C-alpha positions in Angstrom: 77.7 86.2 87.8 76.3 87.5 91.4 73.5 85.6 91.1 75.7 82.0 90.1 78.2 82.4 92.9 76.4 83.9 96.0 72.9 82.7 95.9 73.0 79.4 97.3 69.2 78.3 98.2 69.1 74.8 99.0 71.4 71.9 100.3 71.3 68.2 101.1 73.6 66.3 102.4 74.0 62.8 100.8 72.8 60.4 103.4 74.0 57.4 101.7 77.9 58.3 102.5 79.5 57.0 105.1 79.0 59.0 108.7 82.6 59.0 109.1 85.5 60.8 106.7 88.7 59.0 105.4 90.9 58.4 108.0 93.8 61.0 106.4 91.1 63.8 107.2 90.6 62.7 110.8 94.5 62.9 111.1 94.8 66.2 109.4 92.2 67.7 111.9 93.7 65.9 114.9 97.4 66.8 114.1 96.3 70.5 113.3 94.2 70.6 116.3 97.2 69.1 118.4 99.7 71.8 116.9 97.1 74.7 117.4 97.3 73.8 121.4 100.6 73.7 121.3 101.3 77.2 119.8 98.7 78.7 121.6 99.6 77.2 124.9 103.4 77.1 124.8 104.6 79.3 122.2 102.6 82.4 122.3 101.9 81.8 125.9 98.0 82.4 125.5 98.5 85.8 124.0 95.5 87.5 122.0 98.1 88.3 119.0 98.2 84.2 118.4 94.7 84.6 116.8 97.0 85.5 113.6 98.9 82.7 113.7 95.7 80.4 114.3 94.5 81.9 111.1 97.1 80.8 109.4 97.5 77.6 110.5 93.7 77.2 109.8 94.4 78.2 106.1 97.3 75.4 105.7 94.9 72.7 107.3 92.3 74.2 104.3 95.0 73.6 101.9 96.0 70.1 103.0 92.4 69.2 103.1 92.1 70.2 99.3 95.1 68.2 98.5 93.9 65.4 100.3 90.3 65.6 98.4 92.9 64.9 94.9 94.9 62.3 96.8 91.4 60.3 97.4 89.8 61.2 94.0 93.0 60.8 92.1 91.8 63.5 89.7 91.6 67.4 89.1 87.5 67.2 88.7 86.1 70.2 91.1 89.5 72.3 91.6 89.7 75.9 89.8 93.2 76.6 88.9 92.5 80.1 88.7 91.8 80.2 92.6 94.9 78.3 93.4 96.9 80.7 91.1 95.5 83.8 92.7 96.0 81.7 96.2 99.6 81.6 95.7 99.9 84.9 94.4 98.1 86.3 97.5 100.6 84.1 99.8 103.5 85.6 98.0 102.7 89.0 98.5 102.1 88.5 102.2 105.1 86.5 102.8 107.0 89.6 100.7 106.1 91.5 104.1 106.1 88.9 106.8 109.5 87.3 106.0 111.6 90.1 107.1 109.2 92.8 108.4 107.3 93.1 111.6 104.5 95.0 110.8 101.6 92.4 110.2 103.0 89.6 112.4 101.5 88.5 116.1 103.5 90.7 118.8 103.8 87.0 120.6 106.7 84.5 119.8 104.7 82.9 117.2 105.3 85.8 115.1 108.9 85.0 115.0 109.0 81.9 112.7 105.7 79.7 113.3 103.6 82.2 111.4 105.6 82.6 108.6 106.5 78.6 108.7 102.8 78.0 108.1 102.4 80.6 105.1 105.5 79.0 103.2 103.9 75.5 103.9 100.6 76.8 102.3 102.4 78.2 99.6 104.3 75.1 98.6 101.2 73.2 98.9 99.1 75.6 96.6 102.0 75.5 94.1 102.4 71.9 93.8 98.3 71.7 93.9 98.2 73.7 91.0 100.8 72.2 89.0 99.1 68.8 89.6 95.7 70.1 88.7 96.8 71.7 85.5 98.7 68.4 84.5 95.6 66.6 84.6 93.9 68.0 81.6 91.7 64.9 81.4 89.8 65.6 84.3 90.3 69.4 84.9 87.3 71.5 84.4 88.8 74.1 82.0 85.7 75.1 80.0 83.9 75.9 83.3 86.7 77.4 85.0 86.6 80.6 83.0 86.0 83.5 85.5 88.5 86.3 84.4 90.9 87.0 87.1 93.1 89.4 85.3 90.6 92.4 86.1 90.5 91.2 89.5 94.3 91.0 90.2 94.7 94.8 88.6 92.0 95.8 91.1 93.6 94.2 94.2 96.7 96.0 93.5 95.7 99.1 92.7 93.6 99.0 95.6 96.3 97.8 97.8 98.0 100.7 96.7 95.7 103.4 97.4 94.3 102.0 100.9 97.3 100.2 102.5 98.4 100.9 106.0 101.7 101.7 107.2 102.7 99.3 110.1 106.0 98.3 108.1 106.5 102.1 107.4 107.8 100.8 104.0 104.9 101.8 101.6 105.6 99.0 98.7 105.3 96.3 101.2 102.5 97.6 102.9 101.0 97.8 99.9 101.9 94.2 98.7 100.7 93.4 101.8 97.3 94.6 101.8 97.1 93.4 98.2 97.6 89.8 99.3 94.7 90.3 101.8 92.6 91.3 98.8 93.8 88.7 96.7 92.9 85.9 99.1 89.2 87.3 99.2 88.9 87.0 95.5 90.5 84.1 95.3 87.2 82.1 96.3 85.4 83.5 93.5 86.9 81.3 90.7 86.0 78.3 92.8 82.7 79.4 93.6 82.3 79.9 90.1 83.4 76.6 88.9 81.1 74.8 91.7 78.1 77.1 90.3 78.9 76.0 86.8 79.4 72.3 87.8 75.9 71.8 89.3 76.6 73.1 92.6 77.9 69.4 94.1 80.5 69.8 96.6 82.2 66.4 97.7 83.1 66.2 101.4 86.7 67.3 101.2 85.9 70.4 99.1 83.6 70.9 101.7 85.8 71.0 104.4 88.3 72.9 102.5 85.8 76.2 102.0 84.5 75.6 105.6 88.3 75.9 107.0 89.0 78.8 104.8 85.8 80.7 106.1 87.2 79.6 109.9 90.9 81.2 109.2 89.3 84.6 108.0 86.7 84.7 111.1 90.0 84.3 113.1 91.8 86.9 111.5 88.9 88.9 111.5 87.9 88.7 115.2 91.9 90.0 115.8 91.6 92.9 113.2 88.4 94.2 114.5 90.1 94.4 118.1 93.1 96.0 116.5 91.6 98.3 114.4 92.1 101.7 116.4 96.4 100.4 116.0 96.2 100.6 112.5 97.9 103.8 111.1 97.6 105.1 107.8 98.5 108.5 106.1 94.2 109.3 105.3 93.2 110.7 102.1 90.5 112.5 104.2 91.0 113.8 107.6 89.4 111.6 110.1 89.0 108.5 108.0 91.1 105.7 108.8 90.7 103.9 105.6 93.2 101.2 106.0 91.3 99.5 108.9 88.1 99.9 107.3 89.5 98.3 104.3 91.1 95.5 105.9 87.7 95.0 108.0 85.5 95.0 105.0 87.8 92.5 103.0 87.0 90.1 105.7 83.4 90.5 105.9 83.2 90.2 101.9 84.9 87.1 102.3 82.9 85.6 105.1 79.9 87.1 103.2 81.0 84.9 100.0 80.8 81.8 102.0 78.0 82.4 104.6 75.5 80.6 102.6 77.4 77.8 102.0 78.6 77.6 105.7 75.2 77.6 106.7 74.1 74.4 104.8 77.2 73.1 105.1 76.9 73.1 109.5 73.4 71.9 108.8 74.6 68.9 106.9 77.6 67.9 109.4 74.5 68.0 112.1 72.6 65.6 110.2 75.1 62.9 108.8 78.5 64.0 110.1 81.9 65.0 108.5 81.5 62.9 105.3 78.4 64.6 104.1 78.1 65.8 100.5 76.6 69.2 100.0 74.3 69.2 96.9 73.4 72.9 96.3 70.5 74.1 94.2 71.2 77.3 92.5 68.8 80.0 92.3 
């Protein structure tokens, strides 16, 4: 599996496509860019913690782009239902904490409702998209979408129970938040597995989706790095703050899974614009 998922060796951009993406994509980028500016400057008033809110906004944009890809194509080809299911579970775990506890929220005003609103919107879109994909049995690649997810789910919850922080001071909900983080990381694996099994070709909108997910993790990862000394836990080993280490490693692993793809995606964008179609040769 590792050689199939993580070793993206060569990517080329299909220059025969138009240099501009569909108008819906430009509108989506424009709307979220404007909303991001409003939230950062007017709601959060430029506070550093607003990076967390911007992170969930970019994740919401990624899900919206994935939904647009289905509206444009009219089928479910290239979408992993297992990946969507893991993402929905991850969002549920995170919302179980952030909708009523303050431990993992931005300390600025965007943590009062904006942060949660975009997570709820993401979850609604993911569930709706999952329902649509499962119903399109004629185009859904069920045979290739075959990566087992139950062991990953169990590992995420077990790891969260052992490594959670204490920001909420409620062990169950601290563990659920950590499980949501871990599940968000592994949620990318079934999608990358499906891409590798289907020949490595990525349509433009799927490329944008994965790129925005990577950007989302970069934003939250930067915040977590600077806040790492303020993440309390009850250490298993004296002097080892396992919670902050686990959080940072989760972000690093997620970005590592997307690193090769991201390089070739940006290279394709530089050559032919936002409508590039990545054709990835696996070695």
